[in-house]
Wavefront OBJ file of the C-alpha trace (Angstrom):
o trace
v 35.685 -13.100 -164.492
v 39.075 -14.822 -164.491
v 41.123 -11.997 -162.973
v 40.601 -8.352 -162.054
v 43.092 -5.946 -160.523
v 46.575 -4.518 -160.857
v 48.120 -8.005 -160.989
v 46.117 -8.986 -164.051
v 42.809 -8.590 -165.855
v 40.951 -11.142 -167.943
v 37.260 -11.789 -168.526
v 35.727 -14.461 -170.739
v 32.480 -13.927 -172.623
v 30.750 -16.941 -174.177
v 28.633 -16.279 -177.252
v 25.300 -17.925 -177.985
v 27.030 -20.276 -180.435
v 29.622 -21.328 -177.843
v 32.595 -19.231 -178.930
v 34.833 -17.829 -176.198
v 35.954 -14.196 -176.314
v 38.535 -12.819 -173.889
v 38.230 -9.222 -172.788
v 41.875 -8.465 -171.994
v 44.560 -11.095 -171.427
v 46.745 -9.778 -168.630
v 47.562 -13.065 -166.918
v 49.693 -16.132 -167.777
v 48.283 -18.297 -170.548
v 48.083 -21.418 -168.366
v 45.622 -19.739 -166.003
v 43.373 -18.937 -168.941
v 43.656 -22.423 -170.434
v 42.961 -24.078 -167.078
v 39.866 -21.940 -166.598
v 38.238 -21.823 -170.035
v 40.260 -24.040 -172.374
v 40.637 -22.976 -175.987
v 39.941 -19.314 -176.748
v 38.447 -18.333 -180.102
v 38.856 -14.550 -179.858
v 40.477 -11.911 -177.641
v 40.011 -8.139 -177.459
v 42.778 -6.113 -175.809
v 41.992 -2.676 -174.362
v 45.580 -1.375 -174.161
v 49.215 -2.415 -173.910
v 49.839 -2.344 -170.145
v 51.019 -5.692 -168.851
v 48.111 -6.286 -166.488
v 45.813 -6.189 -169.515
v 48.127 -7.487 -172.235
v 50.558 -10.100 -170.910
v 52.869 -10.324 -173.911
v 53.794 -14.043 -173.622
v 50.076 -14.812 -173.346
v 49.260 -12.707 -176.399
v 51.931 -14.514 -178.425
v 50.733 -17.921 -177.220
v 47.138 -17.113 -178.125
v 48.212 -15.982 -181.591
v 50.284 -19.120 -182.088
v 47.289 -21.246 -181.096
v 45.091 -19.579 -183.719
v 43.101 -17.189 -181.530
v 41.902 -14.130 -183.436
v 43.016 -11.060 -181.484
v 41.665 -7.522 -181.879
v 43.319 -4.308 -180.687
v 43.985 -0.778 -181.881
v 47.014 -0.051 -184.039
v 48.503 2.024 -181.226
v 48.313 -0.940 -178.878
v 49.798 -3.313 -181.445
v 52.695 -0.960 -182.109
v 53.437 -0.523 -178.392
v 53.467 -4.303 -177.966
v 55.750 -4.550 -181.027
v 53.703 -7.344 -182.534
v 54.316 -8.365 -186.128
v 51.486 -8.602 -188.633
v 49.678 -11.936 -188.640
v 46.568 -13.211 -190.323
v 44.838 -13.553 -186.941
v 45.971 -10.207 -185.475
v 43.409 -7.537 -186.338
v 43.584 -3.792 -185.724
v 40.677 -1.376 -185.664
v 39.953 2.248 -184.866
v 38.121 3.226 -181.692
v 35.677 5.880 -182.804
v 31.979 6.416 -182.226
v 31.409 6.885 -185.970
v 33.190 3.689 -187.018
v 30.985 0.738 -187.989
v 31.109 -2.250 -185.627
v 33.172 -5.346 -186.418
v 31.651 -8.794 -186.713
v 33.120 -11.376 -184.303
v 31.469 -14.813 -184.343
v 27.773 -14.022 -183.851
v 28.577 -10.765 -182.025
v 29.442 -7.206 -182.920
v 32.404 -5.295 -181.507
v 32.704 -1.547 -181.172
v 35.515 0.327 -179.437
v 35.337 3.779 -177.890
v 38.205 5.921 -176.679
v 39.286 5.416 -173.072
v 41.017 8.083 -170.958
v 44.221 6.422 -169.802
v 47.980 6.865 -170.136
v 48.369 4.343 -172.935
v 48.948 4.647 -176.677
v 45.393 4.070 -177.944
v 43.242 2.627 -175.128
v 39.639 1.595 -175.634
v 36.378 0.827 -173.898
v 34.725 -2.300 -175.322
v 31.136 -2.689 -176.462
v 30.234 -6.268 -177.392
v 26.718 -7.234 -178.345
v 24.464 -9.774 -180.053
v 20.700 -10.230 -180.397
v 20.327 -11.012 -176.675
v 22.911 -9.019 -174.730
v 24.853 -5.772 -174.955
v 27.993 -5.801 -172.803
v 30.021 -2.766 -171.786
v 33.570 -3.384 -170.532
v 35.082 -0.136 -169.256
v 38.346 -0.402 -167.365
v 41.457 1.756 -167.001
v 39.674 4.941 -167.991
v 39.193 8.137 -165.999
v 35.546 8.590 -166.946
v 32.780 6.064 -167.617
v 31.547 6.361 -171.212
v 28.236 8.121 -171.684
v 25.440 6.243 -173.300
v 21.773 6.859 -173.915
v 19.063 5.736 -176.303
v 17.715 2.315 -177.249
v 20.774 1.358 -179.312
v 22.980 1.737 -176.228
v 20.788 0.022 -173.653
v 23.410 -2.295 -172.161
v 22.257 -5.428 -170.388
v 25.559 -6.131 -168.597
v 27.994 -3.460 -167.474
v 31.526 -4.192 -166.265
v 32.898 -0.885 -165.001
v 36.069 0.019 -163.169
v 35.699 1.380 -159.645
v 39.370 1.500 -158.781
v 39.442 3.837 -155.804
v 37.559 6.086 -153.419
v 38.513 9.728 -153.913
v 38.634 10.613 -150.172
v 40.709 7.496 -149.444
v 43.137 8.277 -152.246
v 43.436 11.886 -151.078
v 44.460 10.710 -147.599
v 46.820 8.041 -148.910
v 50.481 8.180 -147.911
v 51.723 7.216 -151.379
v 53.818 9.748 -153.290
v 51.951 12.572 -155.015
v 53.051 11.548 -158.502
v 51.536 8.095 -158.084
v 48.435 9.553 -156.475
v 47.966 11.912 -159.422
v 48.445 9.080 -161.909
v 45.732 7.010 -160.249
v 43.351 9.968 -160.143
v 43.913 10.919 -163.787
v 43.925 7.431 -165.307
v 41.481 5.320 -163.340
v 37.804 5.565 -162.481
v 36.662 6.187 -158.907
v 33.519 4.822 -157.271
v 32.337 8.437 -156.971
v 32.480 8.845 -160.770
v 30.628 5.561 -161.245
v 27.891 6.706 -158.862
v 27.674 10.098 -160.554
v 27.371 8.330 -163.894
v 24.463 6.134 -162.847
v 22.776 9.005 -161.014
v 22.885 10.911 -164.299
v 21.288 7.986 -166.136
v 18.523 7.826 -163.504
v 17.450 11.319 -164.541
v 16.195 9.886 -167.844
v 13.882 7.312 -166.261
v 10.570 7.139 -168.078
v 11.830 9.030 -171.139
v 12.956 7.853 -174.571
v 16.551 8.138 -173.390
v 16.069 5.737 -170.477
v 18.607 2.888 -170.783
v 18.197 1.329 -167.344
v 15.162 -0.975 -167.822
v 17.181 -3.462 -169.895
v 20.150 -3.461 -167.515
v 20.424 -6.924 -165.929
v 23.573 -6.672 -163.835
v 26.467 -4.390 -162.875
v 29.997 -5.578 -162.182
v 32.448 -3.291 -160.391
v 35.932 -4.332 -161.479
v 39.616 -3.485 -160.965
v 39.025 -2.440 -157.335
v 42.230 -1.381 -155.596
v 43.171 -3.245 -152.418
v 44.775 -0.069 -151.037
v 42.264 2.597 -152.028
v 39.052 0.644 -152.519
v 36.610 -1.486 -150.558
v 34.388 -3.857 -152.498
v 31.591 -4.134 -149.946
v 31.490 -0.383 -149.337
v 31.470 0.313 -153.077
v 28.606 -2.123 -153.613
v 26.594 -0.483 -150.826
v 27.337 3.024 -152.105
v 26.188 2.253 -155.651
v 23.217 0.302 -154.305
v 21.811 3.522 -152.850
v 21.481 4.845 -156.409
v 20.742 1.641 -158.312
v 18.802 -0.494 -155.863
v 16.869 -2.697 -158.274
v 19.792 -4.317 -160.133
v 22.232 -6.964 -158.896
v 25.708 -5.537 -158.265
v 28.796 -7.741 -158.197
v 32.346 -6.819 -157.182
v 35.655 -8.223 -158.450
l 1 2 3 4 5 6 7 8 9 10 11 12 13 14 15 16 17 18 19 20 21 22 23 24 25 26 27 28 29 30 31 32 33 34 35 36 37 38 39 40 41 42 43 44 45 46 47 48 49 50 51 52 53 54 55 56 57 58 59 60 61 62 63 64 65 66 67 68 69 70 71 72 73 74 75 76 77 78 79 80 81 82 83 84 85 86 87 88 89 90 91 92 93 94 95 96 97 98 99 100 101 102 103 104 105 106 107 108 109 110 111 112 113 114 115 116 117 118 119 120 121 122 123 124 125 126 127 128 129 130 131 132 133 134 135 136 137 138 139 140 141 142 143 144 145 146 147 148 149 150 151 152 153 154 155 156 157 158 159 160 161 162 163 164 165 166 167 168 169 170 171 172 173 174 175 176 177 178 179 180 181 182 183 184 185 186 187 188 189 190 191 192 193 194 195 196 197 198 199 200 201 202 203 204 205 206 207 208 209 210 211 212 213 214 215 216 217 218 219 220 221 222 223 224 225 226 227 228 229 230 231 232 233 234 235 236 237 238 239
């Protein structure tokens, strides 16, 4: 995790063959280069600057990084066609894309952006879910969706946001476009109901990362403790 929050979001996944894949690039290029060096691939969830820092995107493209995003995101960023700029459709019925020795699949996110996505990235060993800037966590069940690592937004606490002194329009935007810790807990509580059945996806889950936590309306330690009451046998990290 290189950065997480309203000032910038960027996570680096390293494949089994040593390739580096960025999940979002919402920070200056130098910070990425200083942290991980050369980047082979990048996947951008949507066009907002804290996830797609335009100078960074252009620098990555110029350096030869293959970048993936939806057409709606590309158009909003006003990026010209390049051989290493790839667009794809986020749809549950679309076949996954091959990236290095991994597979990429995008699902629709619920956010006020042109064509935002939730990222699924997987290989023979791990299945990673990266869900940020979306009102609801994506549903998953069944063996083919048994994620081993989940990075999920827990931006705010609903009671804290309700009592916030910020203007109502901003409050409503946060509520409608970001995921609360209460929704995350509800999501995992729902998955717990399938324990011991063919739809149980939790046994393969290795770790949970709560990301994009608001400094004003969130509390990392409280969120970790709250989710730990539901999922108490998996390590939970906060960012």
